[in-house]
N, C-alpha and C positions, 0 to 999 in steps of 0.2 A: 724783231727784238722778243717775243713771245717764248722759243726754242732757247737762248743767250739766259733770259731770266729762272728757264727750268733749269739749267748746268749749275746756275751762280746758288739756288735753293738745293740743290743737290748736292754739290760740294760744301754747303754749309751747315745743313742738318745731317750728314753723314760723321761730322766732329760732335751733335750736340746729343746722341740717344743716349748720356751716362749722365744722371746728375747732377756727379764729382765735376765734370767738366763743363756741366751749365753753370753752375756754384764758381769753377777757378775764373770764369769769364765774367760774372757780377764782379769777384773781388777786386779783378784789376779793372774793370770801367772804373773802379773810384780812383785806384793811384796804383801804382807801379808797384811790385812788390817782392822779394827775394824769395828762393827755392826755401829755406827753412821758414820763413814767415808763412809762407801758404802750407809748410807740413804742418805747423802747430794750427792754425785756423782752423784746419780742415779734417784734422785728428787720424791721416793713414799715415804709410810708412813710406821712407822715400822713394824705396821702388817703384810702389802705385805711382805715387806722383811723376815719379818719368816718368811710367808708362801713358799716363793721361798727357802728360804734356809733351812728348811724341806724337797721341791722338791730336791732339791739336792744331799738331803741323803749320801752317801758315796764319793760323787764327793769331797765333800772339811771337812774340820774338825776346830773344834775350840782347838788352844793351850793353853797353862797354862798362859801367859801374857792376854787372850780373844781375842787375834787374827785370824781373819780366816783363813786359807790355802788353797790349794788345796793338795788332794792326789795325792799317787801315780795311780792311776785310772782317777784323774781328772787332772793331768800331758798330762796322756794319751788321754785323752777327749779331751783338749787344742788341743796338733798336734794332733788329726785326724779334728776339726773343720777346721785346718789354712790348712791341706791338701784337704780338700773337697771347701774352699773359697779360694783358688789358687792352684790349681792343677798343671800348667804349668809350675808355675815359681819355685817349689819345689820339682823338683821329687823325690830327692835322699832321702827327707825328708821321704818323701809317702813309701820307701820302708824300711828306717830304723822304719819306728812307726810300721810294720805288725809285724816285729821279738818283739817290747818291749808288743804288745799285745800277742805277744806269752811267753813271759817272764812274763805276768801278771799271765795269764792262768795258767800256769805252777805252781807260786805261790799259786795262787785260788787251786790248785789239792792239795797242801804240807797240805793248811789247810782244806782242804774236808777229805783229807786220815783218818789226828789227830781227827777232831772231829768225824766222824765214829767210830773210839777206841774207844772212851770214849760217845759213843750213843746207844752201843749193845742192849743191856740193850729198853731201846728207843724204837727203831727201833723193837725189838720183839711184843710189846705193839703194835706198828702201824700197823704193818704188818697185825696182828690179825686182826686191826680192820678195813683195808684194804682186808681182804678177806673176811671179812661180808659184807661188801658192793661194795662187786663188782661188782653185776648185775647192781647197780645205778651207779655206777664209774669207768667202766670198760677203760674207755676212759680220765680219770682223777687221772692217776697214782701218778704226779707230784705235787699236794696238798700236800703229803710231805715234811715236814720240821725238821730240827735240834731241834727244843725246845718245838712248840707252838703246834702240834698236828693239823693230819686231816683235824680230826671233826672240829678243833675252825677259821678252815679258808674257808672251807663248812658253817660251819653256819650263818660267819659273810657273804657271800656271800649271801648265801639265805633267811634268816632272818633277817638281817639288811638291806641290801642295795635290796633286794628283785629281783636278778637278777636271770634268769630262768636257773641256771647252767647248767639243762638237754640239751639243745640247742646246747651247746659251748663245744668243746674239749678245755682243758683248759693244759698250758704247764707250769713248772716253769723256768721263764728267767734265776731267781738266787736270790740267800741265801746265806746271810755273818751274822755271830755272831761273837759276840764281847762285852766286856765286858768296859764297860764305867766306868771308875775311876773316872772321873769327877762327875757321878753321884752315882756311886756305885751300878749299877744295869749290867745286863746281855741285851744286844739290839740286838735283829735280828730284818734282812727286807728281804722282800722277794718281787719279780718283778712277777707277773703272765700276760701270753697274751690267751685273750678269743678267741677265732675264730667260725666260725659259715660261712656258706652261705648266710645270713642277716647282721650279726653283725660282728667286730670287733675290740675289745679294749683291753686295756689295765689296770694291777689293782697293783697298788706297796702297801705296807704292813711294818707297823714297828712294832715292839712290846717293848716293855722296862719293863723288872721283868713280862715275860708273860702277859699285858695287853697290849691290843690295846692302841699306841699310835698314827698312822698315816695309816687314809686310802687317797688314790688317783684314781679317774678315767682316765684314758682320753682316749676319742674318735679317734680310728685312722680311720674307716670306720664304718659310720652311727653312730645310738644309740644304747645304751645297748636292751635286750630283755628280759623285766620283767614280773615276773610272772602273772600279773593284771595289767589294766591299771591303769595309774597313775593321780590322782587328777589332778584339773587345779588350784589348792589353794596353792600357793605357804604357807602360812601358814600351811596348811594344809597336807603339804606332811612334812615339820617341825616335828611337834609334832607327826607326823606318825613313823618318824625316830629316831624321839626323844626315844620314847616310845620302839621304838624298839629295841634300843641299850642300853635301859634301861634294858631291858629281858635281854638282851646278855651281860652284864657284872656286872647285878647285883646291881651296885656302889649307895652309897641311895643319891647323893650330886646330879644324875641325874632328880630324882622325884623333886628334887628342883629349879632345871631348868626349869622342864617339868609345873610346877607351878606358875613360876615366866611366862612361854612363852606364857600359858593359858592367863594372865592379857592383852597379845596382838591383837590386833583384825587390822592391817594394818601395812605394813612392810615398809612405808614411814619410813627413819633413823630417829631412836630415840636410845633413852637411857633410862633405868627404872632403879631403885635398889629395889631391898626388902633382907632388912638383910643385909648380907653380900655379896650378888650375885648382880652381877651387868648385866644387857642384854644390846647389843647396836647390832641393826640392821642398817645394812648398803645394802643402794639398790644401782643397775647403771641400763643402758637398759637392760641386760640381763645377769647380774651377782647380788644375793645375799645373803649377809654373817651375820650368828649367831654369836656371840659370849659374852659369859657367863666368865663373868670372875669374881673372886675374889676382894671384894673391902672394904679397910677398912681408914675411918680416913680420907675419902679422897682419898688414895693412891690404882691406880691399880693394880693388880697386874699380869699382860696381861699375864707370863710364866703360872700361875695355871692357865687354863681355859679350855674351852672346843668348838671348832670354827665349825663351819657347812659352807659351800657354796655350793651354787645353782646354775648353770647356764643353763637357759633356761629351769628352774622345774628339772633339774638334778642333782642329789648330786655328784659332781665331788671331794670334800673333806672333811676330817672327822679328825681334830688334836685335839687329849686330855693329855693336861699335867696336870688337876686337881688332878688328883688322887695321881703323881709323886711328883711334887712340896710342900713342902710346906714355911710357913709364917713367917722367922727368925725373924723380929718381922717390928713395924710401928712408930721407933723412928727417927722425923726429925729433931734432934740438931741443924741441919743444913739447912737455909731456902733457896728459890730463891736467894737471893739477896745473902746472906751467899756464897754461890755457886760458883756465879757468881764474885763476890774478888776474893776466893780460887785462882779460876782457874787462872784470870789474873797476879797475885801475884807468881802462879806457873811457869808460865808460863816467867815471868821476869825473873828468875832464869836459866832456863831451858839451855839445851847446848844436839845440836840435828847435826847431820850429813850430813852435804848435798852436796853432787856431793866429796864428800872423804874427807868435811874438817869441825872440830867444828865449829859450828857458835856458839855464845850466843847472848844477848842484844835483845830479843824478847820486842815487846811494841806491845799491840792488842788498838782494838778500845773501845770506852766506850761501845756500846750496843752490846749486845751479840746476833749472828748470827740465835742461836735458842737453848732453855733451855727444856730439858723433864725429868719428873722422870718416870726411867722403873725401877726398880727392877730385880735384877739378884742375882744369887749366888754367897758367898764369899770362894772363895776356892774352892775343891772337894768336895760340898756338894748339898742339893737341897733346901735350906731356902732361900729363895729372901730375901734380905735385901734391903729397898730402896735404891737408887743410880741414881745419878745427871749428865746428860749426858749434857754436856756443850761446844759448839761450840764458838769459837771465830773467828773475822777478828784482820789479821796483819795490821800492818801501813803499810808493803809494799810489794811487790810483790819480792818472792827469786827463785832462781834456779828452774824449772825443772814447773813454776806455779803454787809453795806453797804461799799462802796467808792467810791461815785460819789454828784453833789447834782446837781441841777435848780431852776435859778434861771428864776425867768420875772420880766421884768420891763419895763414901755411905754418905749416909746423915745422917748417927746416929753419922760419928766418924770424918766427914770430913777427910777422908785420900781419896789421890788421886790414884790411882789405874791404871789410864790407860791414856796414853797422844800418840795422835797420830797428825803427819803436813798433812795437807790437801791439794788439789789442787781444787781451786773453779771454 
């Protein structure tokens, strides 16, 4: 049981190293929230919130009504956070938490047994591969996964990230496999620890439809050990990483992205478009982000994108949704001004429960707080539809500090899809 609890601790803490992610969990512990509600309360950009939500992985999930909610694992994580932050005032809760973890792990064991039953043929093949590679991977047997295969993980670490895996002992901390009904694909999430006498790092991987969807590296102690010295120029590092990822995945769109990056000669904050491909580069003191996304008729489909994040010239994140998402349409039948008007009129007809009472008669200020065009799927689909997110100020503050409302509506039909009351 002790080793099982260590795996749970490692999985949980690898998602909690950033204060913004801890704040997201605390917010969702109070109630489910929409994407724009979290953007507003956190004061971060949409792209940064997307990144942090990706990092939280299975701690959260998106419901059919587009609200984000804590999973059972996320609820256990919140309890653990409270136990750590206030251990003296809640000793009984701390004891109950240990029981919850055991229950969670027992459920995971059941899932593992079922998956194993359905994966006999695959494991036979994987075991043969491991036997052939035993001289090189004797200490790294934990690279086995349910669906993607040992060689795919090793190839990613060795040939894309260029980490010298021969210097590390690699352990699989967790591995989850589920069918994403909203996207219609199988999703596998893996978490590894790489330890050596010189370096200690964690690597999180997500594969959708057997295609890399996310790579995230966290430095626990010291920097990674590379196969060769890294270049000093961040542009050269980015181009090399993109070319290696292209060789790894074989997707043709990566060649277009490489050509667009070749037209850049500096990493100052910039935006460049070539055909339907847009590249944005954002630089701060020690972090540089490269974001390629599909753009058409002035609409940026940010979900259909490839994002690479470097911190101190170290690749810490790679997220690829370009292969998965499609463009449903680019129909802007509803303009920004029309979206604002529709949102205001909808709020006037709104009935909302506040402190257990049905409240009506909401009115909003003339000028919106914010308006964003952020395409996302309609229903269970990977087809992105232009979508307006409108945040309005209410004319007064209600119980609980509610003084704003967010309205989401599709730009092709004007249909209101989501409404949330916000505490500004």
